[in-house]
Steps between C-alpha positions, in 0.01 A plus 500: 500500500698169543235314310525746214874482490498111500243495216698750298802274544299204377367691202855625420629140517228379260485804272813701522518848369731565207857609590492783246170661600499878544240605759511857367376375165131453514484296172751242621308451819170463312661256255638294788166497691311392189726192474438389861241224539193555714647270767762769584233756567292250703793432729529871571127537562498203736790643694334844530173334618671276756707779640195725534303217664786423739554863591132556576464180692811538713457866573132448599590202731775680686344843533305616807146637496482648148584186311310595185658844481853376542443221244358740246796734547745217451337367183478854369880523527534183303236609251673832431834321451344262246325793317829679479665178359220443248511851363878529496537227235297431188289198601211377292162648590348165594777447753466844657129451551543137628782590735321800642181296577693203637710722733201690638261203546759272659633780719146584617424131557815477729385802701145365548631158610755655728276756654213252560672317787335493836695647796442360848 
C-alpha cells in the first residue's frame, strides 16, 4: 500500500486535482478525468502493478509451506482494493482494462517467483 500512496502523491504533484471539484457531482469528475493526460493514469497503473507484485513476492517468500496459497490471498486483497478504487471513480475504459490486467499479471508473477524458492 505504501507504493500506491507514494505514486498517488507523485501523480497529485504532477497533475493536481482542482480545488473546487465536487466528488458528489459525476459530471465534474468526468470532466476533470477527461482533461488528465495518459501519463497520470499510467502512474496509477504502474503503482498498482508494483504493489501487487511486491505483495505477492514478499508474502510468498515469508510464508511457510503453502507459499502459493498465501501469495494468492495477499494479491487478492490488493486486487479487490484496486477494483473498488477503479469502479468508485469514473476512469476511462482503456485505463480500467489496463490497470486490471497489469495488477493481476504482476501480482501472479510475484507469487510465482516468491513461491518457487527452494527450501533446504
